[in-house]
N, C-alpha and C positions, 0 to 999 in steps of 0.2 A: 412746460415739458405740453407739447401738445398734445392736441384731446380727439379722439375720432367716437361721432356719437353718434349709434346708430337708431334715430329716432323710430322706427318701427315698430312697429313688435313682428321677436322671431319666438315662435312657436315649436316646442316639440311634443308630436306626441308622447304617451306615453302609456304603460299597457304590465298588468305581471304578468310572464308566466307562468301557467297554472301550474306544469312540472315541473320544472326550477325553483319558485318566484320570484324569482330573479326582477330587476326594473330595468324593464328594456323604453328605452326611446328612442326618438326616429324626429330628425330638422329634417322635414320636405327640400323646406327651398331654397338648404346647403347639403340636401342628400348626405348628412351623415348622421349618424347613429352609436348609440352608447348604453350599455347596460350596467346593473352596478347591483349588490346587496340590498341596501336598501335607500328610500326614496330621499332622502338627502343626498347618500352619494352622488346617484345619478342626477341630481339637479346642478351638484361640484359638478359630476363629469362633461354633462348638458354645456353649461354655463362656458367652463374650463378648454372644451373641445371647440366651442365658437371657436373664443380669441383667441383664441395657439391660430383660427385658420385666417381670421380677420388680422391678426399679424403678420403671417405668412404675405396671402394677397400683399396687405400695402406694403413689406417689404420686397415684395415682387411691382411694385409702383404700380400694380390692378386692381388695388379694393376699391376705386373710384366705379371702373368698366362694369364689375361684378356686379355690386352693390345695385349700382344702376340699372343691367339688364336683370334680373330681378324685381326691380320696379320698390327695391326700399330706399326708402328717405333716411339720410345721414346729413352730416353736417363737420365739418372740422373745426376745433376752434384750439385758437395762442398759436405762435410760432411750431411752421413743420417741422417736429424731430424725428432719431429713428425709429424702427420700429420699435427695438431695446427698449425705449422709455417712452415710446406713445399712450397714453391713456385710451381704453378702451370703457365706451359706458354701453351698453348693452340692455335693451328690456327683453330678455326671459321669461317667455309663460311655457307653465307643464301645462299640458292639454289630457284628460283622461280619456284615455281610451277604448268601447269597449271588445272590439277585436282582438285578435295578436298581431305583434309589429313585430318582423322581419329586421335584423341586423342589414345595415350598408353593407354589401363586400367594398 
């Protein structure tokens, strides 16, 4: 099985909405956002959203271009495999934000 490892840190900025108490997270480098009731759910959503994006880009054979345009370091290990069976290793970090975050549209 092939592995794609993004060796750059992927940062998601996190805040808690003061009205709904939902945790909102935004990843500027990928233009993604998510929200959830708990911090753990939000982190899981952020990870799954990131992995789904990378898998879709890999399936379309544009992952290298996408990551390189954003200055992210990555490497492919093992033989190239179909996107559905390729393993993705991601270093995702949640960074607390004191300001309110808007969901990406």
